[in-house]
C-alpha positions as CSV (number, residue, x, y, z in Angstrom):
1,X,-97.4,-81.2,-125.4
2,X,-97.1,-80.3,-121.7
3,X,-99.8,-79.2,-119.4
4,X,-100.0,-75.5,-118.7
5,X,-98.9,-76.3,-115.1
6,X,-95.4,-76.9,-116.6
7,X,-95.4,-73.6,-118.3
8,X,-96.6,-71.1,-115.7
9,X,-94.4,-71.3,-112.7
10,X,-94.5,-69.1,-109.7
11,X,-91.1,-68.2,-108.2
12,X,-88.4,-65.6,-107.7
13,X,-86.6,-63.8,-110.5
14,X,-84.5,-62.6,-112.2
15,X,-84.3,-65.6,-114.5
16,X,-86.4,-68.7,-115.0
17,X,-83.4,-70.5,-116.8
18,X,-80.5,-69.0,-114.6
19,X,-82.5,-68.9,-111.3
20,X,-85.5,-71.0,-111.0
21,X,-84.1,-73.9,-113.1
22,X,-80.8,-74.2,-111.0
23,X,-82.9,-73.9,-107.8
24,X,-85.2,-76.7,-108.8
25,X,-82.0,-78.8,-109.9
26,X,-80.3,-78.1,-106.5
27,X,-83.5,-79.1,-104.5
28,X,-83.7,-82.4,-106.4
29,X,-80.0,-83.2,-106.0
30,X,-80.1,-82.3,-102.3
31,X,-83.0,-84.5,-101.6
32,X,-81.4,-87.4,-103.5
33,X,-78.0,-87.0,-101.6
34,X,-79.0,-86.3,-97.9
35,X,-75.7,-87.7,-96.6
36,X,-73.3,-85.7,-98.7
37,X,-70.8,-83.9,-96.8
38,X,-70.3,-81.1,-99.3
39,X,-71.2,-80.3,-103.0
40,X,-69.4,-78.9,-106.0
41,X,-71.3,-77.5,-108.9
42,X,-69.9,-76.9,-112.3
43,X,-71.8,-74.2,-114.5
44,X,-71.4,-74.3,-118.2
45,X,-71.9,-72.0,-121.2
46,X,-74.5,-69.2,-121.0
47,X,-75.2,-70.4,-117.4
48,X,-71.8,-69.6,-116.3
49,X,-71.3,-66.5,-118.6
50,X,-74.2,-64.5,-116.9
51,X,-74.7,-66.4,-113.8
52,X,-73.5,-63.8,-111.5
53,X,-75.9,-61.2,-112.6
54,X,-78.7,-63.7,-112.7
55,X,-77.8,-65.0,-109.1
56,X,-77.3,-68.5,-110.1
57,X,-74.4,-69.1,-107.7
58,X,-76.5,-67.5,-104.8
59,X,-79.6,-69.6,-105.4
60,X,-77.6,-72.8,-105.7
61,X,-75.7,-72.2,-102.5
62,X,-78.7,-71.1,-100.5
63,X,-80.6,-74.2,-101.7
64,X,-77.8,-76.5,-100.7
65,X,-77.3,-75.1,-97.3
66,X,-76.1,-75.8,-94.7
67,X,-73.6,-77.9,-96.7
68,X,-70.7,-76.2,-98.1
69,X,-71.0,-75.8,-102.0
70,X,-68.1,-74.9,-104.4
71,X,-69.1,-73.2,-107.6
72,X,-67.0,-73.7,-110.7
73,X,-67.4,-71.2,-113.5
74,X,-66.9,-72.8,-117.1
75,X,-68.3,-70.4,-119.6
76,X,-66.1,-71.5,-122.4
77,X,-67.6,-75.2,-122.2
78,X,-70.9,-75.3,-124.2
79,X,-72.6,-78.8,-124.1
80,X,-74.0,-79.8,-127.5
81,X,-77.5,-80.6,-125.9
82,X,-78.0,-77.1,-124.4
83,X,-75.9,-74.1,-123.4
84,X,-77.4,-73.9,-119.9
85,X,-75.7,-77.1,-118.6
86,X,-74.7,-77.8,-115.0
87,X,-73.2,-80.6,-113.1
88,X,-73.9,-81.4,-109.4
89,X,-71.3,-83.4,-107.6
90,X,-71.8,-84.9,-104.1
91,X,-68.7,-85.6,-101.8
92,X,-68.2,-87.4,-98.6
93,X,-66.2,-86.1,-95.7
94,X,-62.9,-87.2,-97.3
95,X,-63.6,-85.2,-100.5
96,X,-64.4,-88.2,-102.6
97,X,-67.0,-88.0,-105.2
98,X,-70.1,-90.2,-104.4
99,X,-72.6,-89.0,-107.1
100,X,-72.8,-86.8,-110.0
101,X,-75.7,-85.4,-112.2
102,X,-75.5,-83.5,-115.4
103,X,-78.8,-81.5,-116.0
104,X,-79.9,-78.6,-118.2
105,X,-82.0,-75.5,-117.5
106,X,-83.8,-75.3,-120.8
107,X,-86.1,-72.2,-120.3
108,X,-89.0,-71.4,-118.2
109,X,-87.7,-73.1,-115.2
110,X,-87.8,-76.5,-116.9
111,X,-84.9,-78.8,-116.2
112,X,-84.1,-81.9,-118.1
113,X,-81.3,-84.4,-118.6
114,X,-79.1,-85.0,-121.7
115,X,-81.3,-86.5,-124.4
116,X,-84.7,-86.0,-122.6
117,X,-87.5,-84.2,-124.3
118,X,-87.2,-80.4,-123.7
119,X,-91.0,-80.3,-123.6
120,X,-91.2,-82.2,-120.3
121,X,-93.1,-85.4,-119.4
122,X,-96.4,-84.1,-118.4
123,X,-98.0,-84.6,-121.9
124,X,-101.7,-83.9,-122.2
125,X,-102.0,-82.1,-125.6
126,X,-102.0,-84.5,-128.6
127,X,-102.0,-81.7,-131.1
128,X,-98.7,-79.6,-131.4
129,X,-99.5,-77.1,-134.0
130,X,-101.8,-74.1,-134.2
131,X,-103.2,-75.3,-137.4
132,X,-104.2,-78.6,-135.9
133,X,-105.7,-77.0,-132.8
134,X,-107.7,-74.5,-134.9
135,X,-108.9,-77.3,-137.2
136,X,-110.1,-79.1,-134.1
137,X,-111.9,-76.2,-132.7
138,X,-113.6,-75.4,-135.9
139,X,-114.8,-79.0,-136.4
140,X,-115.9,-79.1,-132.9
141,X,-117.5,-75.7,-132.7
142,X,-115.0,-74.7,-129.8
143,X,-113.0,-71.9,-128.8
144,X,-109.3,-72.0,-128.1
145,X,-109.9,-72.0,-124.2
146,X,-112.4,-74.9,-124.6
147,X,-109.7,-77.0,-126.3
148,X,-107.5,-76.4,-123.2
149,X,-110.3,-77.6,-121.0
150,X,-110.8,-80.8,-123.1
151,X,-107.1,-81.8,-122.7
152,X,-106.5,-80.7,-119.1
153,X,-108.1,-82.0,-116.0
154,X,-110.8,-79.9,-114.1
155,X,-108.0,-78.6,-111.8
156,X,-106.7,-76.3,-114.4
157,X,-109.0,-73.5,-113.5
158,X,-108.0,-73.5,-109.8
159,X,-104.4,-73.6,-111.0
160,X,-104.8,-70.6,-113.5
161,X,-106.6,-68.6,-110.7
162,X,-103.7,-69.2,-108.5
163,X,-101.4,-68.0,-111.4
164,X,-103.5,-65.0,-111.9
165,X,-103.5,-64.0,-108.2
166,X,-99.8,-64.2,-108.3
167,X,-99.4,-62.1,-111.3
168,X,-101.8,-59.5,-109.8
169,X,-99.8,-59.5,-106.6
170,X,-96.6,-58.8,-108.6
171,X,-98.2,-55.9,-110.3
172,X,-99.4,-54.4,-106.9
173,X,-96.1,-55.1,-105.3
174,X,-94.1,-53.5,-108.1
175,X,-96.2,-50.5,-108.1
176,X,-95.6,-49.9,-104.3
177,X,-91.9,-49.7,-104.6
178,X,-89.4,-47.0,-105.5
179,X,-85.5,-46.6,-105.4
180,X,-83.1,-48.6,-107.5
181,X,-82.8,-52.4,-108.3
182,X,-80.0,-54.4,-106.9
183,X,-76.8,-54.5,-108.8
184,X,-74.0,-52.3,-110.2
185,X,-76.5,-50.6,-112.9
186,X,-78.3,-48.8,-110.0
187,X,-81.4,-49.1,-112.4
188,X,-84.3,-46.9,-111.1
189,X,-87.7,-48.3,-110.5
190,X,-90.1,-46.3,-112.7
191,X,-93.4,-48.2,-112.5
192,X,-94.9,-45.8,-109.7
193,X,-93.9,-42.7,-111.6
194,X,-95.5,-44.0,-114.8
195,X,-98.7,-44.8,-113.0
196,X,-99.0,-41.4,-111.2
197,X,-98.7,-39.8,-114.7
198,X,-101.1,-42.3,-116.4
199,X,-104.0,-42.0,-114.0
200,X,-104.3,-38.2,-114.6
201,X,-105.1,-39.0,-118.3
202,X,-108.5,-40.4,-119.2
203,X,-107.6,-40.6,-123.0
204,X,-105.6,-43.2,-124.9
205,X,-102.2,-42.0,-123.5
206,X,-103.4,-42.7,-120.0
207,X,-104.4,-46.3,-120.9
208,X,-101.1,-47.0,-122.6
209,X,-99.4,-45.4,-119.6
210,X,-101.1,-47.9,-117.3
211,X,-100.1,-50.7,-119.5
212,X,-96.5,-49.4,-119.2
213,X,-96.8,-49.0,-115.6
214,X,-98.3,-52.4,-114.7
215,X,-95.8,-54.2,-117.1
216,X,-92.8,-52.3,-115.5
217,X,-94.0,-53.1,-112.0
218,X,-93.7,-56.7,-112.7
219,X,-90.5,-56.6,-114.7
220,X,-89.0,-54.6,-112.1
221,X,-89.9,-57.0,-109.5
222,X,-88.3,-59.7,-111.5
223,X,-85.1,-57.7,-112.1
224,X,-84.8,-57.3,-108.2
225,X,-85.3,-61.0,-107.5
226,X,-89.0,-60.7,-106.5
227,X,-91.9,-63.2,-106.8
228,X,-93.2,-63.5,-110.4
229,X,-94.8,-66.0,-112.7
230,X,-92.8,-67.4,-115.8
231,X,-94.8,-66.1,-118.8
232,X,-93.2,-67.9,-120.6
233,X,-90.1,-67.0,-118.8
234,X,-88.8,-64.6,-116.1
235,X,-87.3,-62.4,-118.6
236,X,-90.6,-61.9,-120.2
237,X,-92.7,-62.0,-117.0
238,X,-94.1,-58.6,-117.2
239,X,-95.9,-58.6,-120.5
240,X,-99.1,-60.8,-119.8
241,X,-99.8,-59.6,-116.4
242,X,-99.1,-56.0,-117.4
243,X,-101.4,-56.1,-120.4
244,X,-104.1,-58.4,-118.6
245,X,-104.3,-56.3,-115.6
246,X,-105.0,-53.2,-117.8
247,X,-107.5,-55.0,-119.8
248,X,-109.4,-56.4,-116.7
249,X,-109.5,-52.8,-115.4
250,X,-110.5,-51.2,-118.7
251,X,-113.4,-53.7,-119.4
252,X,-114.3,-54.8,-116.0
253,X,-113.5,-58.5,-117.0
254,X,-114.9,-61.3,-114.9
255,X,-112.6,-63.9,-113.4
256,X,-114.0,-66.4,-115.8
257,X,-113.1,-64.3,-118.8
258,X,-109.7,-63.4,-117.3
259,X,-108.8,-67.0,-116.7
260,X,-110.0,-68.0,-120.3
261,X,-107.7,-65.4,-121.8
262,X,-104.8,-66.7,-119.7
263,X,-105.5,-70.3,-120.8
264,X,-105.3,-69.1,-124.5
265,X,-102.1,-67.2,-123.8
266,X,-100.6,-70.6,-122.1
267,X,-101.6,-72.6,-125.2
268,X,-99.8,-70.2,-127.4
269,X,-96.6,-70.4,-125.2
270,X,-96.8,-74.1,-125.1
271,X,-96.8,-74.2,-128.9
272,X,-93.7,-72.1,-129.0
273,X,-92.0,-74.1,-126.4
274,X,-92.9,-77.4,-128.1
275,X,-91.8,-76.4,-131.6
276,X,-89.0,-73.9,-131.0
277,X,-87.6,-72.6,-127.7
278,X,-88.4,-70.2,-125.0
279,X,-84.8,-70.0,-123.8
280,X,-83.0,-66.8,-124.4
281,X,-79.7,-68.7,-124.1
282,X,-80.7,-70.7,-127.0
283,X,-83.0,-68.4,-129.2
284,X,-82.1,-65.0,-128.0
285,X,-84.8,-62.6,-126.8
286,X,-87.1,-63.3,-129.6
287,X,-87.7,-66.5,-127.7
288,X,-88.6,-64.8,-124.5
289,X,-90.1,-61.2,-125.1
290,X,-91.2,-62.4,-128.7
291,X,-92.9,-65.4,-127.2
292,X,-94.5,-63.4,-124.3
293,X,-95.8,-60.8,-126.8
294,X,-97.3,-63.5,-129.0
295,X,-99.0,-65.1,-126.0
296,X,-100.4,-61.6,-124.8
297,X,-101.4,-60.7,-128.4
298,X,-103.6,-63.8,-128.8
299,X,-105.0,-63.4,-125.3
300,X,-106.0,-59.7,-126.0
301,X,-107.6,-60.6,-129.5
302,X,-109.8,-63.1,-127.7
303,X,-110.8,-60.7,-124.9
304,X,-111.6,-57.9,-127.5
305,X,-113.9,-60.4,-129.5
306,X,-111.5,-61.8,-132.0
307,X,-112.3,-65.1,-134.0
308,X,-110.0,-68.2,-134.1
309,X,-108.3,-66.8,-137.2
310,X,-107.9,-63.4,-135.9
311,X,-106.3,-64.7,-132.6
312,X,-103.8,-66.8,-134.5
313,X,-103.1,-63.7,-136.7
314,X,-102.3,-61.5,-133.7
315,X,-100.2,-64.1,-132.1
316,X,-98.3,-64.7,-135.5
317,X,-97.9,-61.0,-136.1
318,X,-96.5,-60.3,-132.5
319,X,-93.9,-63.1,-132.7
320,X,-92.9,-62.2,-136.5
321,X,-92.0,-58.6,-135.5
322,X,-89.7,-59.8,-132.8
323,X,-87.7,-62.2,-135.2
324,X,-84.0,-61.7,-134.8
325,X,-84.2,-59.9,-131.4
326,X,-81.0,-60.5,-129.4
327,X,-80.7,-61.3,-125.8
328,X,-77.8,-59.0,-124.7
329,X,-78.3,-58.2,-120.9
330,X,-76.0,-55.5,-119.9
331,X,-73.9,-56.7,-117.0
332,X,-75.7,-60.0,-117.0
333,X,-78.7,-58.4,-115.1
334,X,-82.2,-58.8,-116.3
335,X,-82.7,-55.0,-116.3
336,X,-81.1,-53.4,-119.4
337,X,-82.7,-53.8,-122.0
338,X,-85.2,-56.4,-120.6
339,X,-87.4,-54.1,-118.4
340,X,-88.2,-51.7,-121.1
341,X,-88.6,-54.4,-123.8
342,X,-91.3,-55.9,-121.6
343,X,-93.3,-52.7,-121.5
344,X,-92.9,-51.9,-125.2
345,X,-94.0,-55.7,-126.1
346,X,-97.1,-55.4,-123.9
347,X,-98.3,-52.5,-126.1
348,X,-97.2,-54.2,-129.1
349,X,-99.3,-57.2,-128.2
350,X,-102.3,-54.9,-128.0
351,X,-101.6,-53.4,-131.3
352,X,-101.3,-56.7,-132.9
353,X,-104.6,-57.7,-131.4
354,X,-106.3,-54.5,-132.6
355,X,-104.7,-54.9,-136.2
356,X,-105.9,-58.4,-136.5
357,X,-109.5,-57.4,-135.6
358,X,-109.5,-55.0,-138.6
359,X,-108.9,-57.9,-140.9
360,X,-110.9,-61.1,-141.6
361,X,-108.1,-63.1,-140.0
362,X,-106.6,-64.4,-143.2
363,X,-102.9,-63.7,-143.9
364,X,-99.8,-65.0,-145.7
365,X,-97.4,-66.4,-142.9
366,X,-99.1,-68.7,-140.5
367,X,-98.2,-68.9,-136.7
368,X,-96.7,-72.4,-137.1
369,X,-94.3,-71.0,-139.8
370,X,-93.2,-68.1,-137.8
371,X,-92.5,-70.3,-134.9
372,X,-90.2,-72.6,-137.0
373,X,-88.6,-69.5,-138.4
374,X,-87.8,-68.1,-134.9
375,X,-86.3,-71.5,-134.0
376,X,-84.0,-71.3,-137.2
377,X,-83.2,-67.8,-136.4
378,X,-82.1,-68.7,-133.1
379,X,-79.8,-71.5,-134.3
380,X,-78.3,-69.0,-136.9
381,X,-77.7,-66.3,-134.2
382,X,-74.2,-65.9,-133.0
383,X,-73.8,-67.1,-129.4
384,X,-72.6,-63.5,-128.3
385,X,-76.1,-62.4,-128.8
386,X,-77.8,-65.2,-126.8
387,X,-77.7,-64.2,-123.2
388,X,-73.9,-64.4,-122.8
389,X,-73.5,-60.7,-122.4
390,X,-70.6,-60.7,-124.9
391,X,-72.3,-58.8,-127.7
392,X,-74.8,-56.0,-128.6
393,X,-75.7,-53.7,-125.9
394,X,-73.9,-55.7,-123.3
395,X,-70.6,-54.6,-124.9
396,X,-71.1,-51.1,-123.7
397,X,-70.2,-49.8,-120.2
398,X,-73.3,-47.8,-119.2
399,X,-71.9,-47.4,-115.7
400,X,-75.4,-46.9,-114.1
401,X,-76.2,-44.2,-116.7
402,X,-79.8,-45.2,-117.3
């Protein structure tokens, strides 16, 4: 299983698979073909279906500048390996093809070639199930974050601190902005309004309002193409920072405890990525917001004093209650229903953590089982409900009425 350095990535939204992935692929192809006179890029499947709303063409053209790039949209062609396929073609001055490269954006900004492991190549975790990790922790009298430390090199703490600083900044930046997000939906930024209302209330409603506000701030930044962290994707980028920012504020968490919680969230996300998917195009929104909620729930359970079994229960419950959630972005933008879903999932993560703490941690469905169920549910889901904007909410013309 990959290092957390392959899960958490800092970059610009609105989509890790449709924006960050293509940008990374374009940079690599440009570096390997410095003498190309021009480029052509074919976009396949879901990558083509919602590429306009996700700025896929824009980020590729910007990355390959100053060379001219022709974008070919082929939504009808879905590669067997993954729906987010793209082919880069380099041409000489006479228009002759000099090199081509087929590559896939499989979620969370990760790019792989046909047949390659979708989990990446930076393997540092020998155990790939939650059950195995918890057994290791119990037999070694360790916590989940200590397992991360054992498997990663010492630089993981500096890396996670950098990730947390980027998350904090995305909250603050999002809270400072008003107006509407780019695109035809004219979606209004709401984070600042939520925060102003929440800070007047010292009771539970005020605390929940702040979680909503902080999560909205990051999700709105993402929807506007701002700088965020994949957690595990851009589409779910608001959940962990929104909840963690509120928990840090509420309980005056030290940096040490904050980063330990982030390490546990990353471990949970890694397990989902390894055994199922974090790609909305492949698994629906259950793979993005569902995964993000599970990560945040386990993180919160740890911060609130949960045991190993209670942390596992919180993560399992959060993912289980998102099974079957479709990815149906209106207009192809990561705005409706994505932003609102992030805010709701952040509070649901806290609820799952609190619920688990009232139990002894024992329950019927394991985290590992629900991850496999999520994977199968994604395979069974019609393609119209997996980031193509062809089904569900995306079928309706909201005409900016949000």
